[in-house]
N, C-alpha and C positions, 0 to 999 in steps of 0.2 A: 331690600336685599336682592330681589329678583332683578330690579332695574340695574343695580350695580353689577350683577353677574352678566346681564345682557350687554352692558357697556364694555365689560372686560372681554367678553366673547367677540364683540364687534372690533375692539382694538386688536385682538389676536388675529382676526380674519384680515383686517387691513394690513397688518404687519406681514402676514403670510403672503399676501398678494404683492406687497412691496418687495419682500425678499425674493420671490419668484421672478419679478420683473428685473431686479438687479442682477440675479443670476443669469437670466437670459441676455441682458444687455452686455454683461461681461463676456459671456460666451460668444455673442455676436461680434463684439470688438476683436476678440482673439481670432475668430474665424476670418474676419476681414484682414487682419494683420498677417495671418499665415497664408492667405490667398495671395497677397502682395509678395510675400516671401517666395512663394512657389513661382510666381511670374518672373521674379528677379533671379532665381537660382540658376547657376551655371548648369550645363547639361549633365555633368557627372553627379550633381547634387539634387537634380530635379525629382528623382524618384523619392528620396527622403522628404523633400519639401512637399511633394504631393501627398505622401502618407500623413505628414503632420497636418496638412490642410484637411484631409478627409477626417482625421480624428477630431479636429476642432469643429468641423461641420457637424459631425455626429453629436458632439456635446451641445452645440447650439440648437440642433433639432430637438434633443432631449429636453433642454431647458424651455424651449418654445412649447413643447407638448405639456410640460408641467404647468407653465403659466396659463396655457389655454384651458387645461383641466380645472385649475383653481378658479379661473374666471367663470367657467360654466357653473361650477359648484356654488359660487356665491351669487349667481344670477338672481335667484328668487328673493334674496335678502340684501342685495348690493346697496340699494338706496338706504335701507335702515342701517346697514353697516357704516356707510359713509356719514350719515347724520349723527349716529352715536359717537363715532370716532372724532368728528369735528367738535362735538360737545365736550369730549374729554380734553381736546387740545386747547380749548378756550381758557 
């Protein structure tokens, strides 16, 4: 029973890390896209494009902080989490 609960917790931990990584990756991609949009924006639209870029950058930074925090929290048990999760996937 305990081993099963630990395996489930490990799977949840890995999924949380994966979700946080995907959220950051998506935000980073959006940030890059809006940066290019700002560079290409004509003069009269550049202020709006800059604001869109800044908003995307803030979302990317927030997602990066979340990912970093989850990574630190799982540090002490990361190896066990990965071992248990790999065992579940087999």
